[in-house]
VEXFITI-117837 format. One record per residue (C-alpha): x, y, z. Coordinates in steps of 0.2 Angstrom, whole numbers, padded with zeros to 4 digits, always signed. Example, Ala and Ser with C-alpha at 12.3 -4.5 7.8 and 13.67 -1.06 7.14 Angstrom:
! VEXFITI-117837
+0062-0022+0039 +0068-0005+0036 
***
This chain:
! VEXFITI-117837
+0445+0618+0497 +0445+0596+0502 +0447+0586+0517 +0459+0568+0517 +0463+0560+0532 +0475+0542+0526 +0479+0530+0533 +0497+0524+0533 +0506+0505+0532 +0526+0501+0533 +0532+0515+0542 +0532+0524+0559 +0518+0539+0555 +0501+0533+0558 +0490+0545+0549 +0492+0559+0535 +0481+0571+0535 +0477+0587+0520 +0468+0597+0511 +0468+0604+0492 +0466+0617+0487 +0465+0619+0467 +0480+0610+0463 +0488+0613+0480 +0490+0604+0492 +0488+0614+0509 +0485+0608+0528 +0495+0593+0531 +0498+0586+0549 +0506+0568+0549 +0504+0560+0566 +0521+0550+0574 +0535+0546+0562 +0550+0556+0564 +0546+0572+0572 +0554+0583+0563 +0558+0575+0546 +0537+0576+0543 +0536+0593+0550 +0551+0599+0536 +0542+0588+0522 +0528+0596+0527 +0532+0613+0528 +0541+0613+0508 +0529+0601+0500 +0515+0615+0507 +0506+0626+0490 +0516+0616+0481 +0503+0608+0464 +0499+0590+0472 +0505+0580+0456 +0525+0591+0457 +0524+0584+0476 +0523+0568+0471 +0532+0567+0456 +0547+0572+0470 +0543+0558+0487 +0534+0547+0477 +0545+0531+0476 +0556+0535+0494 +0561+0522+0506 +0567+0524+0525 +0580+0511+0530 +0574+0493+0522 +0555+0495+0521 +0552+0497+0506 +0541+0511+0509 +0547+0530+0521 +0532+0542+0527 +0536+0556+0511 +0531+0540+0500 +0515+0538+0511 +0510+0553+0507 +0512+0551+0489 +0503+0539+0487 +0487+0548+0499 +0489+0566+0490 +0487+0552+0472 +0470+0545+0477 +0464+0564+0483 +0471+0566+0466 +0457+0552+0459 +0441+0558+0470 +0445+0577+0466 +0446+0568+0449 +0429+0557+0450 +0422+0574+0460 +0426+0587+0443 +0417+0572+0433 +0401+0567+0444 +0396+0588+0441 +0399+0590+0423 +0389+0576+0422 +0372+0582+0417 +0352+0577+0409 +0352+0585+0391 
***
């Protein structure tokens, strides 16, 4: 399991922490923002495949903002997916 902390930008929440277990998202915590809505988003995507969560939340806006807390979560998950792939590549390289 890998843990991630992402500082948000352009939204009411300040940070998002979560874990990636295999391809699933776990332990989502969102600091700040609209408490009830963010608890609901967290519960809905918990245990969901990371790529599916990104496709659902990517591009959601909030009011006149160009982003939203769910969009920021999608951005964070995308970065984590890239980090996981990089980690897997590094672990698969060996000397012959």
